[in-house]
Legacy VTK file of the C-alpha trace (Angstrom):
# vtk DataFile Version 3.0
C-alpha trace
ASCII
DATASET POLYDATA
POINTS 251 float
12.421 -13.029 -20.630
10.985 -9.539 -21.268
7.291 -9.186 -20.640
4.436 -7.074 -19.342
3.350 -7.856 -15.797
-0.205 -7.261 -14.616
-0.694 -7.737 -10.885
-3.477 -7.292 -8.364
-2.468 -5.047 -5.436
-5.813 -5.470 -3.680
-8.709 -3.029 -3.207
-9.326 -2.928 -6.950
-5.795 -1.626 -7.637
-4.014 -3.113 -10.642
-0.332 -2.589 -11.495
0.905 -2.881 -15.081
4.693 -3.008 -15.278
7.145 -3.280 -18.172
9.834 -5.876 -17.496
12.646 -5.407 -19.991
15.252 -4.082 -17.585
18.268 -4.956 -19.766
17.030 -2.362 -22.279
15.630 0.041 -19.670
12.151 -1.226 -20.523
12.271 -0.198 -24.175
9.243 -1.431 -26.098
9.691 -3.932 -28.903
6.917 -5.279 -31.118
6.192 -8.248 -28.858
5.972 -6.060 -25.751
3.659 -3.637 -27.540
1.295 -6.452 -28.473
1.419 -7.842 -24.939
0.781 -4.430 -23.403
-2.300 -3.907 -25.573
-3.594 -7.282 -24.430
-2.980 -6.482 -20.757
-4.774 -3.147 -21.089
-7.741 -4.973 -22.638
-7.731 -7.319 -19.643
-7.929 -4.320 -17.322
-10.753 -2.827 -19.390
-12.685 -6.103 -19.069
-11.964 -6.478 -15.337
-15.141 -5.299 -13.608
-13.432 -5.257 -10.212
-10.562 -2.990 -11.316
-10.898 0.518 -9.869
-7.546 2.122 -10.646
-4.471 1.205 -12.694
-0.834 2.064 -11.960
1.622 1.934 -14.877
5.335 1.607 -14.113
8.558 -0.146 -15.106
10.902 -2.631 -13.490
14.503 -2.070 -12.429
14.536 1.682 -11.884
13.426 2.663 -15.396
9.998 3.633 -16.670
10.466 3.146 -20.423
13.398 4.188 -22.611
11.178 4.429 -25.693
10.902 2.128 -28.688
13.455 -0.582 -29.369
14.313 1.029 -32.703
15.965 -1.954 -34.457
13.000 -4.174 -33.600
10.216 -1.649 -34.236
11.585 0.206 -37.272
13.940 -2.425 -38.612
11.256 -5.009 -39.343
8.679 -3.023 -41.320
10.225 -2.628 -44.762
10.164 0.694 -46.616
6.529 1.125 -47.645
5.300 4.225 -45.835
1.706 3.010 -45.629
2.773 -0.326 -44.145
4.938 1.456 -41.593
2.131 3.862 -40.716
-0.351 1.032 -40.228
2.046 -0.921 -38.036
2.876 2.096 -35.910
-0.761 3.008 -35.386
-2.182 -0.469 -34.896
0.571 -2.063 -32.851
3.051 0.405 -31.389
0.961 3.474 -30.604
-2.099 1.489 -29.591
-0.126 -0.305 -26.882
0.128 2.804 -24.718
-2.568 5.090 -26.137
-5.148 2.449 -25.186
-4.535 3.578 -21.604
-6.420 6.761 -22.477
-9.536 4.750 -23.291
-9.789 3.137 -19.859
-12.739 4.380 -17.830
-10.905 3.947 -14.538
-8.212 6.422 -13.375
-4.675 5.612 -14.550
-1.579 6.698 -12.606
1.955 6.602 -14.054
4.764 6.044 -11.544
7.912 7.297 -13.285
11.518 6.923 -12.260
14.545 6.829 -14.519
14.025 7.347 -18.244
10.649 8.048 -19.835
11.870 8.728 -23.356
9.973 8.975 -26.654
7.282 6.306 -26.529
7.956 6.076 -22.789
7.117 9.756 -22.400
3.962 9.230 -24.453
2.977 6.307 -22.241
3.463 8.353 -19.073
1.407 11.243 -20.477
-1.324 8.814 -21.565
-2.029 8.284 -17.872
-4.424 10.593 -16.042
-1.906 11.459 -13.318
1.904 11.293 -13.482
3.998 10.934 -10.330
7.737 11.149 -10.968
10.972 11.044 -9.041
12.799 14.404 -8.960
15.644 12.985 -11.069
13.471 11.141 -13.596
14.399 11.763 -17.244
11.375 12.771 -19.336
12.577 13.269 -22.881
11.224 13.967 -26.364
14.447 13.256 -28.236
12.897 12.309 -31.597
14.466 15.198 -33.533
17.917 14.369 -32.157
17.940 11.255 -34.347
16.125 12.860 -37.279
12.790 11.194 -36.460
9.465 13.026 -36.341
7.662 12.658 -33.036
4.838 10.128 -32.991
2.457 8.251 -30.747
0.424 11.312 -29.832
3.473 13.158 -28.514
2.560 16.469 -30.150
-0.942 16.661 -28.702
0.123 15.283 -25.320
2.869 17.898 -24.937
0.710 20.782 -26.190
-1.993 19.708 -23.731
0.479 19.662 -20.837
2.879 22.487 -21.714
1.114 24.773 -24.173
2.021 25.417 -27.799
5.266 27.333 -27.396
6.911 25.167 -24.764
5.875 21.999 -26.576
7.358 23.255 -29.845
10.588 24.332 -28.162
11.014 20.954 -26.471
10.350 19.068 -29.721
12.673 21.234 -31.817
15.465 20.852 -29.287
14.856 17.132 -28.828
14.853 18.184 -25.218
14.683 16.428 -21.904
13.390 17.428 -18.500
14.186 16.155 -15.054
11.246 15.177 -12.908
11.666 18.437 -11.000
11.690 20.503 -14.204
8.672 18.602 -15.518
6.828 19.290 -12.267
7.701 22.990 -12.409
6.224 23.153 -15.943
3.101 21.192 -15.044
4.014 18.077 -17.034
3.722 15.858 -13.949
1.313 16.127 -11.021
3.684 15.466 -8.128
7.171 14.342 -7.148
8.233 11.494 -4.895
11.485 9.735 -4.094
9.434 6.540 -4.441
6.896 7.150 -7.234
5.354 3.684 -7.011
4.723 4.036 -3.289
3.168 7.464 -3.832
1.069 6.054 -6.677
-0.190 3.293 -4.400
-1.256 5.885 -1.805
-3.225 7.822 -4.431
-4.604 4.579 -5.835
-5.887 3.555 -2.394
-7.585 6.928 -1.963
-9.175 6.462 -5.388
-10.229 2.870 -4.761
-12.013 3.931 -1.569
-14.403 6.033 -3.650
-17.570 4.644 -5.167
-16.176 3.334 -8.487
-18.876 5.181 -10.410
-17.882 8.423 -8.710
-14.195 7.942 -9.597
-15.048 7.169 -13.227
-17.356 10.174 -13.486
-14.752 12.516 -11.960
-12.299 11.330 -14.625
-14.901 11.780 -17.369
-15.749 15.317 -16.247
-12.085 16.315 -16.322
-11.665 14.795 -19.793
-14.685 16.688 -21.080
-13.448 19.970 -19.588
-10.060 19.488 -21.210
-11.204 18.254 -24.605
-14.684 19.725 -25.161
-14.747 22.810 -22.967
-16.816 24.345 -20.211
-20.359 23.669 -21.403
-19.785 19.968 -22.081
-18.173 19.494 -18.681
-20.905 21.517 -16.976
-23.670 19.435 -18.525
-22.001 16.192 -17.518
-21.211 17.242 -13.962
-24.760 18.551 -13.487
-26.039 15.059 -14.220
-23.261 13.361 -12.217
-23.783 15.533 -9.150
-27.532 14.979 -9.315
-26.895 11.235 -9.419
-24.578 11.245 -6.391
-27.074 13.403 -4.487
-29.509 10.461 -4.589
-27.020 7.984 -3.129
-27.299 6.700 0.481
-24.124 8.377 1.740
-25.250 11.872 0.812
-28.796 11.238 1.973
-27.522 10.041 5.361
-25.340 13.139 5.719
-28.268 15.396 4.843
-30.422 13.750 7.491
-27.708 14.267 10.106
-27.361 17.935 9.169
-31.095 18.413 9.550
-31.007 17.358 13.193
LINES 1 252
251 0 1 2 3 4 5 6 7 8 9 10 11 12 13 14 15 16 17 18 19 20 21 22 23 24 25 26 27 28 29 30 31 32 33 34 35 36 37 38 39 40 41 42 43 44 45 46 47 48 49 50 51 52 53 54 55 56 57 58 59 60 61 62 63 64 65 66 67 68 69 70 71 72 73 74 75 76 77 78 79 80 81 82 83 84 85 86 87 88 89 90 91 92 93 94 95 96 97 98 99 100 101 102 103 104 105 106 107 108 109 110 111 112 113 114 115 116 117 118 119 120 121 122 123 124 125 126 127 128 129 130 131 132 133 134 135 136 137 138 139 140 141 142 143 144 145 146 147 148 149 150 151 152 153 154 155 156 157 158 159 160 161 162 163 164 165 166 167 168 169 170 171 172 173 174 175 176 177 178 179 180 181 182 183 184 185 186 187 188 189 190 191 192 193 194 195 196 197 198 199 200 201 202 203 204 205 206 207 208 209 210 211 212 213 214 215 216 217 218 219 220 221 222 223 224 225 226 227 228 229 230 231 232 233 234 235 236 237 238 239 240 241 242 243 244 245 246 247 248 249 250
């Protein structure tokens, strides 16, 4: 039966995986609701230090299961909008609200909602032949789920617009060349676990504050990031590890 798996990989590493392999991990309404619940569990898990998001069976997520998601909402635009925002979009956009770092391990298709989910992570690691696609316009559907802002953030205005107008798709290699993904690996999950272990070895407050500083720099600009990192660096300067290093350097 399709479902969302949440597993403990040790060292504070959690893995959230979509298991709907028969449909290349497409998201239906039930899976969206379950994903939102699993993300809330991670948010409430005080021992979680980093989250990896991936899919089972060689696919990341082939987007929304259109007959289930769009075929069950009637024709009232406001009802459809509410359902999309509250249930469908929230399932993956809630990843952006997590305080811990989130890594997407992408192989196979990451299409539509699947692309949005990958880009909702803080770091994307993809296989060179992964299929990252914004094919909304190909079927006459406007992009949704934050796709516009996520692509503009990653690609810039012109490239984002071109991709959306074309209903285009990028291989993992092409996405890496354009800056849409952080790194490539023949085994994205294994590479994600390596990065996750490096992250989990940090003081969890340091990892969270590094993520927050990057978010502020991206969303609010230089001054906001500078003010935050001035406080965060001052805080870490008082911690035992730095103080011990300073004492050694004084000798």
